[in-house]
DRENDO-1510 file (C-alpha; in Angstrom, 1 decimal, always signed):
<recs>
REC; n; res; u; v; w
REC; 1; UNK; +73.4; +115.5; +113.8 .
REC; 2; UNK; +75.5; +117.9; +111.7 .
REC; 3; UNK; +75.4; +121.2; +112.7 .
REC; 4; UNK; +74.8; +123.4; +109.7 .
REC; 5; UNK; +76.3; +127.0; +108.8 .
REC; 6; UNK; +73.1; +128.6; +108.8 .
REC; 7; UNK; +72.5; +127.1; +112.3 .
REC; 8; UNK; +75.2; +129.5; +113.5 .
REC; 9; UNK; +74.5; +132.2; +111.3 .
REC; 10; UNK; +70.7; +132.4; +111.4 .
REC; 11; UNK; +70.7; +134.3; +107.7 .
REC; 12; UNK; +67.3; +136.2; +107.2 .
REC; 13; UNK; +67.8; +137.0; +103.6 .
REC; 14; UNK; +68.9; +133.3; +102.0 .
REC; 15; UNK; +67.5; +134.2; +98.5 .
REC; 16; UNK; +69.8; +137.9; +98.7 .
REC; 17; UNK; +72.6; +135.8; +99.4 .
REC; 18; UNK; +76.0; +134.4; +97.7 .
REC; 19; UNK; +78.9; +132.5; +98.6 .
REC; 20; UNK; +82.2; +132.7; +97.2 .
REC; 21; UNK; +84.6; +130.0; +97.5 .
REC; 22; UNK; +88.0; +131.4; +97.2 .
REC; 23; UNK; +90.6; +128.9; +96.5 .
REC; 24; UNK; +94.4; +128.7; +94.4 .
REC; 25; UNK; +94.6; +129.9; +91.2 .
REC; 26; UNK; +97.4; +127.9; +90.5 .
REC; 27; UNK; +99.9; +130.5; +91.5 .
REC; 28; UNK; +98.7; +131.9; +94.8 .
REC; 29; UNK; +97.1; +130.4; +97.5 .
REC; 30; UNK; +94.5; +132.7; +99.3 .
REC; 31; UNK; +94.7; +131.1; +102.7 .
REC; 32; UNK; +98.6; +132.4; +102.5 .
REC; 33; UNK; +96.9; +135.5; +101.6 .
REC; 34; UNK; +94.4; +135.4; +104.5 .
REC; 35; UNK; +97.3; +134.8; +106.9 .
REC; 36; UNK; +99.3; +137.8; +105.9 .
REC; 37; UNK; +96.8; +140.5; +104.6 .
REC; 38; UNK; +93.3; +139.7; +104.9 .
REC; 39; UNK; +92.6; +143.0; +103.1 .
REC; 40; UNK; +94.0; +141.6; +99.9 .
REC; 41; UNK; +92.0; +138.6; +100.2 .
REC; 42; UNK; +88.8; +140.9; +100.3 .
REC; 43; UNK; +89.9; +142.1; +96.3 .
REC; 44; UNK; +89.5; +138.2; +95.6 .
REC; 45; UNK; +86.3; +138.3; +97.3 .
REC; 46; UNK; +84.5; +141.5; +95.2 .
REC; 47; UNK; +86.5; +140.7; +92.2 .
REC; 48; UNK; +84.8; +140.7; +88.9 .
REC; 49; UNK; +86.2; +138.7; +85.7 .
REC; 50; UNK; +83.7; +139.1; +82.4 .
REC; 51; UNK; +80.9; +139.2; +84.3 .
REC; 52; UNK; +79.3; +140.3; +87.6 .
REC; 53; UNK; +80.0; +138.1; +90.8 .
REC; 54; UNK; +77.1; +140.1; +92.7 .
REC; 55; UNK; +74.6; +143.0; +92.6 .
REC; 56; UNK; +74.2; +146.0; +94.9 .
REC; 57; UNK; +72.5; +145.2; +98.0 .
REC; 58; UNK; +73.2; +141.6; +97.9 .
REC; 59; UNK; +74.9; +139.9; +101.0 .
REC; 60; UNK; +78.2; +138.2; +100.3 .
REC; 61; UNK; +79.8; +135.2; +102.1 .
REC; 62; UNK; +83.8; +134.8; +101.8 .
REC; 63; UNK; +85.3; +131.1; +102.2 .
REC; 64; UNK; +88.9; +130.3; +101.8 .
REC; 65; UNK; +89.9; +126.8; +101.2 .
REC; 66; UNK; +92.2; +125.6; +103.7 .
REC; 67; UNK; +92.6; +121.9; +102.6 .
REC; 68; UNK; +90.7; +119.0; +100.5 .
REC; 69; UNK; +86.8; +120.3; +101.4 .
REC; 70; UNK; +87.6; +122.3; +104.2 .
REC; 71; UNK; +86.9; +125.9; +104.2 .
REC; 72; UNK; +87.3; +129.0; +106.6 .
REC; 73; UNK; +84.8; +131.7; +106.9 .
REC; 74; UNK; +86.8; +135.0; +106.3 .
REC; 75; UNK; +84.2; +137.7; +105.6 .
REC; 76; UNK; +80.4; +138.3; +105.6 .
REC; 77; UNK; +79.4; +141.8; +103.9 .
REC; 78; UNK; +76.8; +143.8; +102.2 .
REC; 79; UNK; +77.2; +145.2; +98.7 .
REC; 80; UNK; +76.7; +148.7; +98.9 .
REC; 81; UNK; +78.1; +150.0; +95.4 .
REC; 82; UNK; +78.3; +148.1; +92.1 .
REC; 83; UNK; +81.6; +150.0; +90.6 .
REC; 84; UNK; +80.7; +148.3; +87.0 .
REC; 85; UNK; +84.3; +147.1; +86.9 .
REC; 86; UNK; +85.1; +144.0; +85.0 .
REC; 87; UNK; +88.9; +142.3; +85.6 .
REC; 88; UNK; +89.2; +144.4; +88.7 .
REC; 89; UNK; +87.6; +144.6; +92.2 .
REC; 90; UNK; +83.9; +145.4; +91.2 .
REC; 91; UNK; +82.1; +146.5; +94.6 .
REC; 92; UNK; +82.2; +148.6; +97.6 .
REC; 93; UNK; +81.2; +146.8; +100.5 .
REC; 94; UNK; +80.3; +147.2; +104.2 .
REC; 95; UNK; +81.1; +144.2; +106.6 .
REC; 96; UNK; +77.8; +143.2; +108.8 .
REC; 97; UNK; +78.8; +143.7; +112.2 .
REC; 98; UNK; +77.0; +140.9; +113.8 .
REC; 99; UNK; +79.0; +138.5; +111.8 .
REC; 100; UNK; +82.6; +140.2; +112.7 .
REC; 101; UNK; +83.1; +137.6; +115.4 .
REC; 102; UNK; +82.9; +134.8; +113.3 .
REC; 103; UNK; +85.5; +135.9; +110.5 .
REC; 104; UNK; +88.3; +133.7; +110.7 .
REC; 105; UNK; +87.0; +131.2; +113.0 .
REC; 106; UNK; +84.3; +129.1; +111.6 .
REC; 107; UNK; +85.5; +126.2; +109.3 .
REC; 108; UNK; +83.0; +124.2; +107.3 .
REC; 109; UNK; +83.4; +121.1; +105.0 .
REC; 110; UNK; +81.8; +121.4; +101.5 .
REC; 111; UNK; +82.2; +119.7; +98.5 .
REC; 112; UNK; +82.0; +122.0; +95.7 .
REC; 113; UNK; +80.5; +119.7; +93.1 .
REC; 114; UNK; +80.2; +122.7; +90.5 .
REC; 115; UNK; +82.4; +124.5; +88.3 .
REC; 116; UNK; +81.4; +127.8; +89.7 .
REC; 117; UNK; +83.0; +129.1; +92.9 .
REC; 118; UNK; +80.4; +132.0; +93.4 .
REC; 119; UNK; +77.1; +129.9; +94.4 .
REC; 120; UNK; +73.4; +131.0; +95.6 .
REC; 121; UNK; +73.2; +130.5; +99.2 .
REC; 122; UNK; +69.8; +128.8; +99.1 .
REC; 123; UNK; +71.5; +125.8; +96.9 .
REC; 124; UNK; +74.1; +125.0; +99.1 .
REC; 125; UNK; +73.7; +126.1; +103.0 .
REC; 126; UNK; +72.5; +122.6; +103.5 .
REC; 127; UNK; +75.5; +121.3; +102.3 .
REC; 128; UNK; +77.9; +123.5; +104.5 .
REC; 129; UNK; +78.5; +121.6; +107.8 .
REC; 130; UNK; +80.5; +123.4; +110.4 .
REC; 131; UNK; +83.2; +121.4; +111.8 .
REC; 132; UNK; +85.0; +123.4; +113.9 .
REC; 133; UNK; +84.9; +126.8; +115.4 .
REC; 134; UNK; +88.2; +128.3; +116.6 .
REC; 135; UNK; +89.0; +129.9; +119.8 .
REC; 136; UNK; +90.7; +132.6; +118.1 .
REC; 137; UNK; +91.1; +133.6; +114.4 .
REC; 138; UNK; +92.9; +131.2; +112.3 .
REC; 139; UNK; +96.5; +131.6; +111.6 .
REC; 140; UNK; +97.4; +128.3; +110.8 .
REC; 141; UNK; +97.3; +127.3; +114.4 .
REC; 142; UNK; +95.8; +123.8; +113.3 .
REC; 143; UNK; +98.5; +121.3; +114.1 .
REC; 144; UNK; +98.4; +119.2; +111.1 .
REC; 145; UNK; +100.2; +116.0; +112.7 .
REC; 146; UNK; +103.7; +115.6; +113.0 .
REC; 147; UNK; +103.9; +113.6; +109.7 .
REC; 148; UNK; +102.1; +116.4; +107.9 .
REC; 149; UNK; +104.3; +119.5; +108.9 .
REC; 150; UNK; +105.9; +121.2; +106.1 .
REC; 151; UNK; +106.4; +124.8; +106.8 .
REC; 152; UNK; +108.1; +127.9; +105.0 .
REC; 153; UNK; +110.2; +130.1; +107.0 .
REC; 154; UNK; +107.5; +132.5; +107.4 .
REC; 155; UNK; +105.1; +130.0; +108.6 .
REC; 156; UNK; +107.9; +128.6; +110.9 .
REC; 157; UNK; +108.2; +131.9; +112.5 .
REC; 158; UNK; +104.7; +132.7; +112.7 .
REC; 159; UNK; +103.3; +129.5; +114.4 .
REC; 160; UNK; +106.1; +128.6; +116.7 .
REC; 161; UNK; +104.6; +130.2; +119.6 .
REC; 162; UNK; +100.9; +129.4; +118.7 .
REC; 163; UNK; +99.6; +127.3; +121.5 .
REC; 164; UNK; +99.2; +123.7; +119.9 .
REC; 165; UNK; +102.3; +124.5; +117.6 .
REC; 166; UNK; +104.4; +125.3; +120.8 .
REC; 167; UNK; +103.0; +122.4; +122.8 .
REC; 168; UNK; +103.4; +119.8; +120.0 .
REC; 169; UNK; +107.0; +120.9; +119.2 .
REC; 170; UNK; +108.7; +121.4; +122.6 .
REC; 171; UNK; +107.6; +118.1; +124.2 .
REC; 172; UNK; +108.8; +116.0; +121.3 .
REC; 173; UNK; +112.6; +115.1; +120.1 .
REC; 174; UNK; +112.9; +114.2; +116.7 .
REC; 175; UNK; +115.0; +114.5; +113.2 .
REC; 176; UNK; +114.1; +117.1; +111.0 .
REC; 177; UNK; +114.7; +118.2; +107.4 .
REC; 178; UNK; +115.4; +121.4; +105.8 .
REC; 179; UNK; +114.7; +121.6; +102.2 .
REC; 180; UNK; +116.0; +124.2; +99.6 .
REC; 181; UNK; +113.4; +124.4; +97.2 .
REC; 182; UNK; +115.2; +126.6; +94.9 .
REC; 183; UNK; +118.2; +124.2; +94.3 .
REC; 184; UNK; +116.8; +120.9; +96.0 .
REC; 185; UNK; +119.7; +120.7; +98.5 .
REC; 186; UNK; +118.9; +119.3; +102.0 .
REC; 187; UNK; +119.8; +119.5; +105.6 .
REC; 188; UNK; +119.0; +117.0; +108.3 .
REC; 189; UNK; +119.2; +117.9; +111.9 .
REC; 190; UNK; +118.0; +116.5; +115.0 .
REC; 191; UNK; +116.3; +118.3; +118.2 .
REC; 192; UNK; +116.8; +116.7; +121.8 .
REC; 193; UNK; +117.7; +119.6; +123.9 .
REC; 194; UNK; +115.5; +121.2; +126.7 .
REC; 195; UNK; +112.9; +122.5; +124.5 .
REC; 196; UNK; +113.6; +119.9; +121.6 .
REC; 197; UNK; +111.9; +120.6; +118.1 .
REC; 198; UNK; +110.6; +123.9; +119.5 .
REC; 199; UNK; +113.9; +125.2; +120.8 .
REC; 200; UNK; +115.9; +124.1; +117.6 .
REC; 201; UNK; +113.4; +125.4; +115.5 .
REC; 202; UNK; +113.2; +129.0; +117.1 .
REC; 203; UNK; +117.1; +129.4; +116.4 .
REC; 204; UNK; +116.3; +128.9; +112.6 .
REC; 205; UNK; +113.3; +131.4; +112.7 .
REC; 206; UNK; +115.9; +133.6; +114.9 .
REC; 207; UNK; +118.8; +133.8; +112.4 .
REC; 208; UNK; +118.4; +131.2; +109.6 .
REC; 209; UNK; +121.1; +129.2; +110.4 .
REC; 210; UNK; +120.8; +127.7; +113.9 .
REC; 211; UNK; +124.3; +127.6; +114.2 .
REC; 212; UNK; +125.3; +125.2; +111.4 .
REC; 213; UNK; +128.6; +126.4; +109.3 .
REC; 214; UNK; +127.1; +125.5; +106.0 .
REC; 215; UNK; +124.0; +127.2; +106.4 .
REC; 216; UNK; +125.8; +130.4; +107.8 .
REC; 217; UNK; +127.3; +130.7; +104.2 .
REC; 218; UNK; +123.8; +131.7; +103.0 .
REC; 219; UNK; +121.8; +135.1; +103.2 .
REC; 220; UNK; +119.3; +135.1; +105.4 .
REC; 221; UNK; +117.0; +136.5; +102.9 .
REC; 222; UNK; +118.0; +134.2; +100.7 .
REC; 223; UNK; +116.9; +131.4; +103.6 .
REC; 224; UNK; +113.7; +133.1; +104.3 .
REC; 225; UNK; +112.5; +132.8; +100.9 .
REC; 226; UNK; +113.6; +129.1; +99.7 .
REC; 227; UNK; +113.7; +127.0; +103.0 .
REC; 228; UNK; +111.0; +124.5; +103.6 .
REC; 229; UNK; +110.9; +122.8; +107.4 .
REC; 230; UNK; +109.4; +119.0; +107.9 .
REC; 231; UNK; +109.7; +116.5; +110.3 .
REC; 232; UNK; +111.3; +113.0; +109.5 .
REC; 233; UNK; +111.3; +111.2; +112.6 .
REC; 234; UNK; +109.4; +111.8; +116.0 .
REC; 235; UNK; +110.3; +110.4; +119.4 .
REC; 236; UNK; +109.0; +110.7; +122.9 .
REC; 237; UNK; +111.0; +113.2; +125.4 .
REC; 238; UNK; +112.1; +109.9; +127.3 .
REC; 239; UNK; +113.9; +108.5; +124.4 .
REC; 240; UNK; +117.7; +108.4; +124.8 .
REC; 241; UNK; +119.3; +111.1; +122.7 .
REC; 242; UNK; +121.9; +108.5; +121.2 .
REC; 243; UNK; +118.8; +106.9; +119.6 .
REC; 244; UNK; +117.9; +110.2; +118.1 .
REC; 245; UNK; +121.7; +110.9; +116.7 .
REC; 246; UNK; +122.1; +107.2; +115.4 .
REC; 247; UNK; +118.8; +107.6; +113.2 .
REC; 248; UNK; +119.8; +111.0; +112.2 .
REC; 249; UNK; +123.0; +109.7; +110.8 .
REC; 250; UNK; +121.1; +107.5; +109.0 .
REC; 251; UNK; +119.2; +110.0; +107.4 .
REC; 252; UNK; +122.0; +111.7; +105.9 .
REC; 253; UNK; +123.4; +108.5; +104.5 .
REC; 254; UNK; +120.0; +108.0; +102.8 .
REC; 255; UNK; +119.3; +111.4; +101.6 .
REC; 256; UNK; +123.0; +111.9; +100.8 .
REC; 257; UNK; +122.7; +115.2; +102.5 .
REC; 258; UNK; +126.6; +115.3; +103.3 .
REC; 259; UNK; +127.4; +114.7; +99.4 .
REC; 260; UNK; +125.0; +116.9; +97.9 .
REC; 261; UNK; +123.4; +118.9; +100.6 .
REC; 262; UNK; +124.0; +121.2; +103.5 .
REC; 263; UNK; +125.4; +118.6; +106.0 .
REC; 264; UNK; +129.1; +119.2; +106.5 .
REC; 265; UNK; +129.2; +116.3; +109.0 .
</recs>
């Protein structure tokens, strides 16, 4: 039997509650804003376009899209004042104290079949299934699996020492890819030292180049803005290093990262 959102929240004013499902507008992904500046995400939540989103006295529930049909709860507040503003933040609001502990921790699954992103709670609560309650506030701490890792430099720096990420990366050897999204150049590297992937990527988080001569030629700020980190192959810690090095060479030849990318040898 599924656990529904209101099994946890026990809202007493369902008919006076609206839920806003915040998702990417094609330019900015709001989950990135949540991780970097939650206060800015509240501007999304209480924004008016050409018509009112909420009314004074209403309870508002804010979700931000993580992936597919999964949404993260980030705010439950009551509208305290309608500012009568449009194409702007239209309200003053007050977070409801008893729900603060759930902010950034409840993940639901909900398929929004309507075009509206603001829905009346009494029409959708029965479809909001809780799939996870995090031990701590969400900060990209859900490890997506090695094959799905694709991190910007800022995300890499943030998650490296998060529990599940650190455990996953420091217990596996591998071949990884660094992509320059600005020009398409690639760098293929391998990790098989004491701390394995975690140790190698910690160097990139620290200085951007990790000791690689070609990457040293780049400005660190440029690296922070344009580099993406992913994993090509993953191996158990017991695999001999020569197997990984051989695979690294194969990827360099396949991706032509010596001819067109940042690999020097």
